[in-house]
N, C-alpha and C positions, 0 to 999 in steps of 0.2 A: 250380682255381675257372676260371682263363682256358679250359681244355680243355672243360669242360662247359659254360660259356657259349658255346664255339665250336660244339659239337656240338648244342647247345640252336638257335642261329640258323641251321645247316644243315639241322634237320629242319623249321623254320619256312618257310624258303626252298621245300624240296619240298615240305609241304604245301601252300602257297599256289599253286605249281606245277602240283601235281597236281589242284588244286581248280579252276586255270581250263583244263585239258586235259579235265577230266572234264563242263565244263558245254558245250555245243555250241552255246546260243543266244547269239549276238550282241547286241549292245547296240541297243535298235530305235527309240532317240531319234532316229535319222538317217532314219527311213525318211519318204519322201514319202507325202502324201495327197492326190490329186486333187480339187479344188474341184469343185462339182456343177456340172455343165454338160459341154462336149465337151472343154475344156482336160485335158492330161495329159500331163506331163514324160517325156520319152524319153532315152534313153542310146544309143550305140552299142555293138554286139559288141565292136568294135575298141578302143574307151577301157577297155573291161572286160577286155582280155586274151584275149576268147573266140576259137574258132578260126570266124571267116568262112566260110571254104572249105567247110565243112560244111554250111551252111545250106541250099544246093540240094538234097542230099542228103534233108533232112529235108523241105524243100516237096513233092520228089517223092513221098516215103511219104505226106504227109498228103494228096495229090492220091488215092493211089491208095486211100487207106483211107475218103474218102467224108469228107473233114474239111470243116467249113465255117468253122471259125474258130479259131484258135490266138495265144495271147498268153501270153508270158512276161515275169513282172514281175521287176526286180532291186532291192532297197530300195523296193521301189512303183513305179518309174519302168518303162515299157515300152522292153525291149529289142527284143523280136521281135513283131510282130503282122501276123499273114498273114488273108488271107480269101481264100475261093475258093467253088468251086460255079456257075462261069459255064453248067452247063448246068441248074440248075433253070430250070422252066417259069416260074416268079416272077421271075425276073433273077439276076443274080450276089448271093451274099451280102456284106454289108456291115457297117459300122460300127454302123448302125442298125438290122440285122434282127435279130427276135427268134427265138429258137429253144428248144425243150425243154430241161430239166434231166433229165428222169426221174430216177430214184432219187437222184442228187445234191441234189435237193432235200431229200433227209431230213435231212440236215445243217442246212440251213435251217430247217425245220420243228423240231429237235431246239433250235437256237438259241433260237427263240422261245418254247418250252416253257420254256427255263431263265430268259428273262425274265419270263415269268407267273409262275414258282416264286418268282424274286427280290422280285416286287411282292405275294405273299403272296396270290395269285389262284389259283395251282395248288400242290399238296403231292404231292410226287413220290411220297410211300409213301401217298398217299389211293388209294381202290379207284376204278377206271376208272368203275364204275357211279356212285359220286359224283358225275359229271359227265356222263354218258350215260343214266343211269336204269339202273334193272335190267332184264333182259331183252334186253339189246343182242345177247347171243349165244346159242346152244343150250344152254350149260352149267346145271349146276343150280345155284339160290342159292348154295349152297357154293363150289362151285367157281368161279364168276363172281366171287366176292367176296374172291377171293384175288387176283386179278388186279389189279396197279396199275400208275399211271402210268410207274413207272419200270420194270415189265418191258414195257412197249410201247417205251420209247425204250433198251433194251438186247437186244429182240427175244427175250426169255425168257417171253413169255405163257403157253407149252405149248400153244398152240392149234396145231392140227394145219394145216402149213404146205403139205399137199398133200391136200385134202378129196377124198373121192370123187368121181367124175363123175359128174354135169356141174358140179358146182361150181368156181368159177375160184380160184384163190388169191389172187386180189386181189378177190374178192368179199367185201363187209361186211355182207350179209345176216345176220341172226342165224342162218339154217337152215345158211349156208357156215361158221360159227365152232365148232368142234365141238374138242371137248377131246382132246388126245394126252396131256399130262403135267401133272403140277401145276407153276405157275409158278415159275421160278429154277431149275429141275433139267434145264433141256434150251434151247440155243439154237438158233434156228432163223431164218432170212431169210424175213419173212414181212411183205409189202406190206399184207395187209388190218390186220393189228393196227395197223401205223404209222398209214395213211390214216386211222384213227378218232381220233386225235390232232388231227385239224381241229376234229371235234366236240368234244373236250375242250376245245380254245381257246376257241372260240368260247362255248362254254356258260359257262365260267371267267370271260371277261372281259365278255361282255354284247357282244361286236362281230365283226363279221364277219372270217374270215380274213384277207384282203387289208387291210381298214381297220387292223385291228392291227398285221399286218407293216408295211405301210406306216409307222405313227406309229412305231413301238418300232425298226424297223432300215432299212427304203427311204430313209425323208425324212432319217434321221441321218447315214447316209453317201453318198447322191446315186445309190442305186440306182433303176433303172425295173423294170419286172416286175408279173405279175398270174398268178394261177392259173386253169385252163381244166380241167373235167371231161372226162374220156375214159374212157368206162365207167367203173368204179369209182373208178377213180385220180384225184385230183386234181393236175394237173401244173402246175409252174412253168415259166414262160416268162419269158424276158429277153434282153438283148443282152448280148455278149462281154464286153464292158467293166463291165456290171453285174455278171456273174460273177466278173470280176477284182477289183471292188469288195469281195465278200465273201470271197475268197480274201484280200485284202490285211488286212480285219478280223479274220480267224483269224489270220492270221501275227504281229498285233500283240497276239494274245491276248484279242481282244474290246473293244479301245480302238481308236476311230478319232479322230487326230489329238487326243489327250488327252481325249476323250471316252468314258467306259465305256459301251458298248451290251449287251456278253455279259458279266454277271457274272463274275469272276473264278475264284469257286468253281466255277460250273457251267461254264467254259471247261475246266477242269481234268478234270471228269468227262468230258466230251466228247473228249478226247484221251488217256485211261487206260482199260487194259481192264477193259470192265464186268463182267465173269463170269470166271468159270475154264475156260468150254468153248471159246469163240473168244475166244484173247487178243487176236487182231487186231481187236477191235471194240468202239470206246467208245461214247458215246450217240450212236447214228444217224451214225457217223465210223467210217471204216476207218483202221486205225494200222500204219505199217510198222514192221520192227526188232524185232517178237517172234519167239520160237521156234517158234510153230506159227500154223496159220490154217483156219478155214473158209471153206466158199463156199454161196451158197444152194444149195437142192435136195439137198445131200449132208447127211450126218450124218457125214461122214469128217473126223479133225483130221489136214490135212496138215503135216509138218515143214517147218519155215524160215522165211524172209520172206514176206510179200505180194508185195512186188514187187522183186527181188532186183536189178536194174538201177537202182532209184531209192536215194537218201540213207536211211539207217536210219532218220532221225528223223522224216521223210516222214510226213503224215497227210493224208486225203484224203475228199472228198465223191464218190462215184461212182455212175454209172446206167449203164442199158442205153444200147448204140450208142456208147458212148465219150464220154459227158458225164462230165468231169472237174473238179475243182477238187484242184490238188495243192499242199498245202505244205509247206516245208522250210525250219525254224527255224534251222538252223545255216547258212546260204547267203543267207538272206533272198531265197528264190525262191518265187514263185507260178507255178504252171502253168495253163492253163485252155485246154480243148479242147472244143469243139462241132462236133458232126457226126453225120451218117447210121451206116449198117450199117458195121460194121469187119470184117467175117468172122466176127468174135469173139461167138458166140450166146449166151453167157452172160446172167443177168441183170444183170449187173455185170461190165465188160470188163476183167479183170485181163491176159490175155495181150496185149491192145491197149496197156495202159496200160505194161507192163513192156516192150514192144518201142520203144514211144514213148521212153521213157527210156535206151534203148539209143542212139537218134538225138541225143538231147538231150546225152547224155555226150559226144558226139563234137565238141559245139559249147562248151560250157561247162565252163571251167575253174576249179577252185576256188580 
């Protein structure tokens, strides 16, 4: 009896230990959330035991890659904040300068759709035509009727992401939106299909995109920002600190200082593989730590993690020219980068992000 009890206690101890080890996410009750305004608490790298001697090398790399701003948060507090770009004709980039998010804004839009879904204004499994009206594409009524909001969020509409010239891949005109495959049978990075979510949001809520965004996200977490049309694209602009605020919201699973902004159930969708083709893609959000990944403009499935130098549990909003929000739950880290051409010519800067993490790893101690 005593022997049995002893083994039972040992088993319980091992089970508890294993369960703690398997959950990399620390308690977030200690996270700091900056108040609205310019106040933001800081902490020095030295106080965290980080390697400060490697920071100059990081700054040199940032300057060489046309970076305008880099912010690293630990537990919500600013550890590193660098602004550069003195060669800009408009003057040096500062804490109050606005910059474009490019496709990193997709994750912001995804969160907004999730909020509208929670409010009963958008049904993820409803036809896109329920919100945009029939004939928003060049597909037959039957083909068009199969595409849902969820397909738009997961890049699985089946629309051709490389329509014949002279159509642009970003073109949202019906003539540019061509059938390639049935929805849900193919993953392809297609900005045009994503951009149409703006109209879905506006028609579902009865408000302009920025009005709804401000009331549901920006005002609740102290963000600034606005959308601006550039060709067919509706691009979001903000300061680097506002980008960091959104990253901090994502770090705390959609909750800002005790107030739920993004519903938990939808946040889980954002940060979980959304289909079986590109495991490294959630709901308009990139995921690290998966066994394979796909990239824009290719149908090749590559083996391995998306960003090998970054922690496996990282998830990210990513855009052209290195617009980056990296969230690492296991370390309570948020990394923000804004800037110009990184020499990484892809629609999403995978190589640059991996190289940036090589520099960060020399500084950050676990």
